[in-house]
C-alpha atoms as an extended CHARMM CRD file, in Angstrom:
* protein
*
       122  EXT
         1         1  MET       CA              0.8840000000      118.5590000000      176.7730000000  PROA      1               0.0000000000
         2         2  GLU       CA              2.3980000000      120.8990000000      179.2330000000  PROA      2               0.0000000000
         3         3  VAL       CA              6.0380000000      121.4590000000      180.0750000000  PROA      3               0.0000000000
         4         4  THR       CA              7.2460000000      122.1360000000      183.5690000000  PROA      4               0.0000000000
         5         5  SER       CA             10.6140000000      123.1580000000      184.5660000000  PROA      5               0.0000000000
         6         6  THR       CA             12.4050000000      123.0450000000      188.3410000000  PROA      6               0.0000000000
         7         7  GLY       CA             14.7670000000      126.1320000000      187.3380000000  PROA      7               0.0000000000
         8         8  PRO       CA             14.4460000000      129.1380000000      185.6540000000  PROA      8               0.0000000000
         9         9  ALA       CA             12.3560000000      129.4760000000      182.5830000000  PROA      9               0.0000000000
        10        10  LEU       CA             14.3600000000      129.5860000000      179.4250000000  PROA      10              0.0000000000
        11        11  ALA       CA             12.8540000000      132.2060000000      177.0220000000  PROA      11              0.0000000000
        12        12  ILE       CA             13.6330000000      131.1830000000      173.3180000000  PROA      12              0.0000000000
        13        13  SER       CA             12.9850000000      134.2340000000      171.0470000000  PROA      13              0.0000000000
        14        14  LYS       CA             13.3120000000      133.8290000000      167.2250000000  PROA      14              0.0000000000
        15        15  LEU       CA             15.9180000000      136.0240000000      165.4450000000  PROA      15              0.0000000000
        16        16  THR       CA             15.6380000000      137.3990000000      162.2380000000  PROA      16              0.0000000000
        17        17  PHE       CA             17.8960000000      136.8840000000      159.3470000000  PROA      17              0.0000000000
        18        18  GLY       CA             19.2060000000      140.5280000000      159.8600000000  PROA      18              0.0000000000
        19        19  GLU       CA             19.6810000000      140.2850000000      163.5640000000  PROA      19              0.0000000000
        20        20  GLY       CA             21.6170000000      137.0680000000      163.0210000000  PROA      20              0.0000000000
        21        21  VAL       CA             24.0630000000      138.8780000000      160.5000000000  PROA      21              0.0000000000
        22        22  LEU       CA             24.1390000000      142.1990000000      162.7650000000  PROA      22              0.0000000000
        23        23  TYR       CA             25.2100000000      139.9820000000      165.6580000000  PROA      23              0.0000000000
        24        24  ALA       CA             27.8560000000      137.7620000000      163.7900000000  PROA      24              0.0000000000
        25        25  ILE       CA             29.2830000000      141.1740000000      162.3830000000  PROA      25              0.0000000000
        26        26  LEU       CA             29.5420000000      142.4910000000      166.1230000000  PROA      26              0.0000000000
        27        27  GLY       CA             31.2640000000      139.5730000000      167.3010000000  PROA      27              0.0000000000
        28        28  MET       CA             34.0000000000      139.6280000000      164.2960000000  PROA      28              0.0000000000
        29        29  LEU       CA             34.5600000000      143.1770000000      165.0190000000  PROA      29              0.0000000000
        30        30  VAL       CA             34.7870000000      142.6410000000      168.7230000000  PROA      30              0.0000000000
        31        31  VAL       CA             37.5110000000      139.9480000000      167.7960000000  PROA      31              0.0000000000
        32        32  PHE       CA             39.1060000000      141.7470000000      165.4470000000  PROA      32              0.0000000000
        33        33  PHE       CA             39.5020000000      144.7240000000      167.6730000000  PROA      33              0.0000000000
        34        34  ALA       CA             41.0620000000      142.6870000000      170.3210000000  PROA      34              0.0000000000
        35        35  LEU       CA             43.4710000000      141.4460000000      167.7600000000  PROA      35              0.0000000000
        36        36  VAL       CA             44.5910000000      144.6880000000      166.9870000000  PROA      36              0.0000000000
        37        37  LEU       CA             45.0180000000      145.8960000000      170.7640000000  PROA      37              0.0000000000
        38        38  ILE       CA             47.0730000000      142.5820000000      171.3570000000  PROA      38              0.0000000000
        39        39  MET       CA             49.2160000000      143.3400000000      168.2750000000  PROA      39              0.0000000000
        40        40  ALA       CA             49.6540000000      146.9760000000      169.2860000000  PROA      40              0.0000000000
        41        41  ILE       CA             50.6910000000      145.8610000000      172.9940000000  PROA      41              0.0000000000
        42        42  ILE       CA             53.3880000000      143.0900000000      171.6000000000  PROA      42              0.0000000000
        43        43  LYS       CA             54.7900000000      146.2010000000      169.4120000000  PROA      43              0.0000000000
        44        44  ILE       CA             55.0890000000      148.3940000000      172.2610000000  PROA      44              0.0000000000
        45        45  LEU       CA             56.6290000000      145.9000000000      174.5470000000  PROA      45              0.0000000000
        46        46  ILE       CA             59.3330000000      144.8380000000      171.4350000000  PROA      46              0.0000000000
        47        47  LYS       CA             60.1550000000      148.5630000000      171.0260000000  PROA      47              0.0000000000
        48        48  VAL       CA             60.6020000000      149.0280000000      174.9400000000  PROA      48              0.0000000000
        49        49  THR       CA             62.8190000000      145.9680000000      175.2060000000  PROA      49              0.0000000000
        50        50  ASP       CA             64.8940000000      146.9680000000      172.2160000000  PROA      50              0.0000000000
        51        51  LYS       CA             65.6740000000      150.1650000000      173.5890000000  PROA      51              0.0000000000
        52        52  LYS       CA             66.8480000000      148.4160000000      176.6080000000  PROA      52              0.0000000000
        53        53  LYS       CA             69.1710000000      146.3790000000      175.0070000000  PROA      53              0.0000000000
        54        54  ALA       CA             70.5320000000      149.1680000000      172.8540000000  PROA      54              0.0000000000
        55        55  GLU       CA             71.6820000000      151.5660000000      175.3920000000  PROA      55              0.0000000000
        56        56  PRO       CA             74.5450000000      149.3050000000      177.1960000000  PROA      56              0.0000000000
        57        57  ALA       CA             75.6840000000      148.4370000000      173.6110000000  PROA      57              0.0000000000
        58        58  LEU       CA             75.8870000000      152.3230000000      172.8330000000  PROA      58              0.0000000000
        59        59  ALA       CA             77.9540000000      152.8690000000      176.3520000000  PROA      59              0.0000000000
        60        60  ALA       CA             80.2780000000      150.1560000000      175.2070000000  PROA      60              0.0000000000
        61        61  GLU       CA             81.2200000000      151.6390000000      172.1720000000  PROA      61              0.0000000000
        62        62  ALA       CA             84.8070000000      152.8540000000      172.0700000000  PROA      62              0.0000000000
        63        63  PRO       CA             85.5400000000      156.1080000000      170.1200000000  PROA      63              0.0000000000
        64        64  VAL       CA             86.5940000000      155.0760000000      166.4640000000  PROA      64              0.0000000000
        65        65  GLU       CA             89.8290000000      156.9340000000      165.6780000000  PROA      65              0.0000000000
        66        66  VAL       CA             90.0770000000      158.1280000000      161.9320000000  PROA      66              0.0000000000
        67        67  PRO       CA             93.3430000000      157.9320000000      160.1540000000  PROA      67              0.0000000000
        68        68  ALA       CA             95.2760000000      161.3080000000      159.3740000000  PROA      68              0.0000000000
        69        69  GLU       CA             96.0030000000      159.8840000000      155.6240000000  PROA      69              0.0000000000
        70        70  PRO       CA             93.4080000000      158.0360000000      153.6400000000  PROA      70              0.0000000000
        71        71  VAL       CA             94.3840000000      154.6090000000      152.9160000000  PROA      71              0.0000000000
        72        72  LYS       CA             96.0840000000      154.3040000000      149.2110000000  PROA      72              0.0000000000
        73        73  ARG       CA             94.0200000000      151.4370000000      147.2090000000  PROA      73              0.0000000000
        74        74  ASP       CA             97.1110000000      150.7040000000      144.9020000000  PROA      74              0.0000000000
        75        75  ASP       CA             98.7660000000      149.3300000000      147.8630000000  PROA      75              0.0000000000
        76        76  PRO       CA             98.3060000000      145.4990000000      148.8530000000  PROA      76              0.0000000000
        77        77  ALA       CA             96.5800000000      144.4450000000      152.0040000000  PROA      77              0.0000000000
        78        78  PRO       CA             99.0010000000      143.9570000000      154.8840000000  PROA      78              0.0000000000
        79        79  GLY       CA            100.4910000000      140.2900000000      154.5870000000  PROA      79              0.0000000000
        80        80  SER       CA             99.2320000000      139.9480000000      150.8730000000  PROA      80              0.0000000000
        81        81  ALA       CA            101.1060000000      138.0150000000      148.8340000000  PROA      81              0.0000000000
        82        82  GLY       CA            100.9140000000      139.4900000000      145.8110000000  PROA      82              0.0000000000
        83        83  ASP       CA             99.2020000000      139.2400000000      142.1130000000  PROA      83              0.0000000000
        84        84  ILE       CA             97.8340000000      135.7840000000      141.3540000000  PROA      84              0.0000000000
        85        85  LYS       CA             97.3430000000      134.5420000000      137.4360000000  PROA      85              0.0000000000
        86        86  LEU       CA             94.0240000000      133.0410000000      136.3870000000  PROA      86              0.0000000000
        87        87  TYR       CA             93.6880000000      130.9760000000      133.6710000000  PROA      87              0.0000000000
        88        88  THR       CA             90.2620000000      130.1770000000      132.4950000000  PROA      88              0.0000000000
        89        89  THR       CA             88.9440000000      130.7400000000      136.3720000000  PROA      89              0.0000000000
        90        90  ASP       CA             86.6520000000      132.9530000000      137.5240000000  PROA      90              0.0000000000
        91        91  PRO       CA             87.6410000000      135.4680000000      140.2190000000  PROA      91              0.0000000000
        92        92  LYS       CA             84.9430000000      134.4790000000      142.4340000000  PROA      92              0.0000000000
        93        93  ASP       CA             85.9300000000      130.6580000000      142.1480000000  PROA      93              0.0000000000
        94        94  ALA       CA             89.2350000000      131.4270000000      142.7150000000  PROA      94              0.0000000000
        95        95  ALA       CA             88.6450000000      133.2360000000      145.9340000000  PROA      95              0.0000000000
        96        96  MET       CA             86.2960000000      129.9220000000      146.8580000000  PROA      96              0.0000000000
        97        97  ILE       CA             89.3730000000      127.8370000000      145.9820000000  PROA      97              0.0000000000
        98        98  MET       CA             91.9920000000      129.9320000000      147.9730000000  PROA      98              0.0000000000
        99        99  ALA       CA             89.4290000000      129.7520000000      151.0940000000  PROA      99              0.0000000000
       100       100  ILE       CA             89.0170000000      126.0840000000      150.8770000000  PROA      100             0.0000000000
       101       101  VAL       CA             92.5920000000      125.3610000000      150.7810000000  PROA      101             0.0000000000
       102       102  ALA       CA             93.4750000000      128.0000000000      153.5350000000  PROA      102             0.0000000000
       103       103  ASP       CA             90.6850000000      126.4300000000      155.8690000000  PROA      103             0.0000000000
       104       104  ALA       CA             91.9360000000      122.7800000000      154.8970000000  PROA      104             0.0000000000
       105       105  LEU       CA             95.4080000000      123.9350000000      155.9430000000  PROA      105             0.0000000000
       106       106  GLY       CA             94.3710000000      125.4600000000      159.2070000000  PROA      106             0.0000000000
       107       107  LYS       CA             96.4370000000      128.4740000000      158.1880000000  PROA      107             0.0000000000
       108       108  PRO       CA             95.0980000000      132.5190000000      157.4980000000  PROA      108             0.0000000000
       109       109  LEU       CA             94.5140000000      133.2470000000      153.8470000000  PROA      109             0.0000000000
       110       110  ASN       CA             97.6610000000      135.8800000000      154.1720000000  PROA      110             0.0000000000
       111       111  GLU       CA             99.9390000000      133.3030000000      155.3080000000  PROA      111             0.0000000000
       112       112  LEU       CA             99.5210000000      131.1840000000      152.0500000000  PROA      112             0.0000000000
       113       113  ARG       CA            100.8380000000      132.3180000000      148.5970000000  PROA      113             0.0000000000
       114       114  PHE       CA             98.8970000000      131.3090000000      145.2340000000  PROA      114             0.0000000000
       115       115  LYS       CA            100.8420000000      132.1760000000      142.0900000000  PROA      115             0.0000000000
       116       116  SER       CA             98.3250000000      130.9620000000      139.6360000000  PROA      116             0.0000000000
       117       117  ILE       CA             95.1670000000      129.0440000000      139.5390000000  PROA      117             0.0000000000
       118       118  ARG       CA             93.9640000000      126.9190000000      135.8870000000  PROA      118             0.0000000000
       119       119  GLU       CA             90.7680000000      125.0520000000      135.4850000000  PROA      119             0.0000000000
       120       120  ILE       CA             91.6000000000      121.2800000000      134.3740000000  PROA      120             0.0000000000
       121       121  LYS       CA             89.0270000000      119.6270000000      132.2180000000  PROA      121             0.0000000000
       122       122  GLU       CA             89.1480000000      116.2210000000      131.4800000000  PROA      122             0.0000000000
């Protein structure tokens, strides 16, 4: 039986198992190297764009004035309504309740006065 073709002859070579493994490993190394190269390019671009974003923010910052005397910790905050008595209530729960009430009333927290908070169990 005779095979004829009109195009260029295809050379079929037989690869050994070792050559096939070598070509597969080389192919994977090329792909891995390309991925590492793309990752490095992306990291460089991120750093360049972050520097460009940070430059205007640094220029816009106003100098911070430091108070001459330290603030006393015993004084209540401006607008504070004073102490509150908590009966069987955690301070975190009380803070959450006060924030919810202030939000529901639409008023700032420093304009409200809470005298005590007590958990009611039924």
